[in-house]
N, C-alpha and C positions, 0 to 999 in steps of 0.2 A: 105166031106165039112168040113171046119174049123168052130170052135165054134164062131169065130170072126174074123172080118177083118179089115185091117188098117183103113178103113173108118167107122166102125162101132162105134156108141157111147157107151162108157163105163159109167156104173152108179158109182156115186161118192161113196167113200168109206164110211162105216157105221161109224158113231161116236159114240165111246162106252161111257158108263156112267162116267167112269173115265176122259175122254176127254173133256165132256160136263162140268163136275163138274169144271174143271180146267179154263175152259173158262169162267163159270160163276163167278167163285172165282176172277179171273183175273179183269173182268168186274166190280165186285163190289169194289175191290181194287182201280181201277182207280176212280169209281164214289166216293170214300171215301176220295181221296187225291188230284185230279186234280185242283179243285177250290182254293184249300189251298195253292198250290205251288206259287201263285202270291198273296203275302199278301196284297200288295197295292190295288190292283184291288179288292181283298175281301172287305178291309175296304172301298172302295169307292162304291161298290154295295150295302153296307149295313150301310152306313154313317146315314140315317135316322132312323135306329132301336135304340130308346132309351127308349121305355116304358118298357121294361124289367129291365132296370139299377136300376131305383128307387126299382122296387119290390125287387130284390136280397139285395140291401143295407138295406131295411126293414127287410127282413129276417134274415140279419146279426144282426141288432140291437134288434130283438127280440129272436135270439137264441144264441146270443153271438158269439164272435170270439175265437180262430183264425180260419180262413175259408179254406177249401180244395176246390179249382175250378177244375172240370175235363173237360177237353177242353178248357183250358184257352185262346186258340187261340192268337190273336193280343192284347189282355189285355184289351179290351173295358170294361169289368165289373170289373176284378181285379184293374184296375187303379181307378174305383170309389170307391169300397170297401176301398182300402187304403187311399183314399182322405178322406173318412168319419172316418178315424181313426182305421181299422181294420187290422190284420196281415193276410196276403193270401199266400197260397202256391199254385201255379198253375202247372198242368201238361197236356202237350199236345204231340201228337205223330209226329207233322208235325215241322221240322227244320225252314222251311220258316216263320210259324207263330210264332214261337218262337223268331227267330230274328225280327220281326215287334213288337212284343211286348216289347223286350229289348230295341229297339230304342225309342219307346214311353215312357218307364219307365225312360229312360237316360234324357228326357226333364223335369221331374217332380223335385220338390226340394227335397234334399237328406233326409229329414226326410220322404217323403213319399217313395221314392226308398227303403229305408230300410224295408218297410212294406212288400215288395213283394219278395218272392223266386220262382224261375221257374225251372221246371223239364223236361226234356224229357221222356215220357214215354206212353206206351199203355195201354188205360183205362182198359183192361181186365187182366192186369198182373204185375202191379206195386205195389211195398210195400215201404213205407216211413219210417217204423218202429216208427210211432207215430199217434195219434189220435186226432180227431178234433169235437166240438160240432156241426159244421154245414159242411156238404158236399154238394156242388151244382153242378150242369150239365146244364149249360144254353145252349139255342140257339140250340136246336135239336141234342145235342152231342150223345144222346143215339140212334138216328135215324140211326146211321151208325152201330149198331150192328144188323147185318142181320140173325142170327140164334137164336135159344133158347139157345145154349151153348154160343154164345158171351154174350146173356143178363144175364144167369147164372154167368159167369165170371165176368163181370162189376160190378153186384150186390153184389158178393161175396168181390171183392176189396171196394166196398163202404162200406160194413159191418165193413170190417178188420180196417177201417181208422175212424168210428165213435166212439165217446166217449159213454158211458152209457148213456142213455137219449138224444144223439143228433138227429138231423134231417138230412134227404135226401131231397133235394129240387131240382126239375129240371123241364124242358119244354120239349116237344115233339109236332111235328105237330098233329092237329086232322085230320084223315082222310077226304079228300073232295071227295065225291063220284063222281060228275061231273068232276072233274081233272082226277081221275083214271080211267074215261071212254073216255079220249080225244083219237082222232084219232092219232095212232103213226107216220102215214105218213104226218101229217100236222104240219106246223111251226106256233106256236101263238105268234104274235108280242106284245112286251112289249116297254116301254120308252127307247129311246137313252141313252147310256151310254158314259162317256168321259173317256179315259184313264188317270189314275191320274199322270202318268209319262210323256208321250208323248203329252197329251192334244188333242189327236186325237179322234173324235166322231164316233161311232160305233152304227149302227142299232143293236138292241137286240131281239132276237126272242127265243122261248123255243119250243123243241120237246118233247114229253113224252110218256113213255110206262110203263104199269103196270104189273107186274109179280104175276098173282093171287095166285099161290101156296107159292111164298116166301113172299107175301105181301110188295113187294118192288117196289117203282115207281122210274123209271130211267129217269132222264131228260138231255137232251144236250143244254146247253147254247150256243147259236149261236150268234157269235159278228162278223159283216160285216162291214168294214171300210165305211164310207160315202163318204170319198176320201182319197188322199194320198196314200203312197205306204205301207201302214201297211196290214199284212197277214190276211185273216178271221181266226177267232178261234172258236173252238168247244169244250165245256168244258163239261164232263160228270159229273154227280152229282146224286147219288143214296140215297133214304131214305127209311128206313123200315118204314111201317105203322103200328101204334098201335092202335086198337080200344079200348075204354075206358075199356070195361069188360075183354078184353084179358089183358090189361096192369094191371089191379087190380089184377088179376089172377097170373101174373107172378111174380108181387110184393110179394103176399101172400105165394106163394110156394117156395120163396127165402127168405123168413124170415122177410118180411117187410108189414106193415099195412100203408095203406093210412090214413091221418089224416085229411088233406083238400086236396080238389080239385077243380081248377077254370078253368073258360073257358077264361080268359085274363088275363094280368097283373095288372089290377086294382081289381082283386079278385071277379069278377063276376062270376055268376053260367056257368057251363059247359051246353050249349044248341047246338040244331042243326045248329047254325050259328057261333060256336065257331071256331077259325082258328088255335088255340093251346090249349093243355092240360098242366095244371100247377100244380104239384103233390108236397106235403108235405108229406113226409112218415117218419115212425119211425120204429126201428127194433120191430119185433113183439114178444110178450112175448109168450112162449111156453104154 
């Protein structure tokens, strides 16, 4: 009797660890890039995010310029720093975000434009050949560092670009335990959004899955047109979750000491209700 027949069901091939790792890496890469490919939509989604701007301008006043901004994005904070009189060097990995930043900068007075220089680069491996008194990484830039190796490389880049006595200032999401426990099969409805180019209105929902081993929350931003001919869109977004004690240890073992830590951009204390962790760090003395 044959071991199998044409009608017998075959088991799917086993997925090797290497194949699984490649799939996970691809998923993380998509989650790190997809939202930022549509820079006008990105700006529209976060148009109301302004409380961090005043904080980073204050940090520049306290620690002086010039400023290196890692993850400069569309220039939201870089422009505010330049308008406050500081020279800013911005680095970002996404050409789409840099194009939007250059468009924004082009509308500024020439004297402000001259204070901003942009570079394309990966936060884990760029070298500008100069040092700064202040290095900043706003709006969860470090949340796209998905492994310990990624974190180590990025912090090494920060050390490389800091002057003696300089400061590294950044913010990352405070892990939200109820959000991490959301049902991955459910869509959570959010407020409608309007496409800044077409003017079409979309129903906006989010789905969420938390990878406990990697401490990565993978979200899918679902945009469904309310009417018209626009196509539905599903945008993946992945964020590494850093718990406070873990973050302090990562900084410590990579040559940094936390000088100040806040739970909001008004410099309030870090509490169980904080939505963000705001960190001011210096290079640790041996």
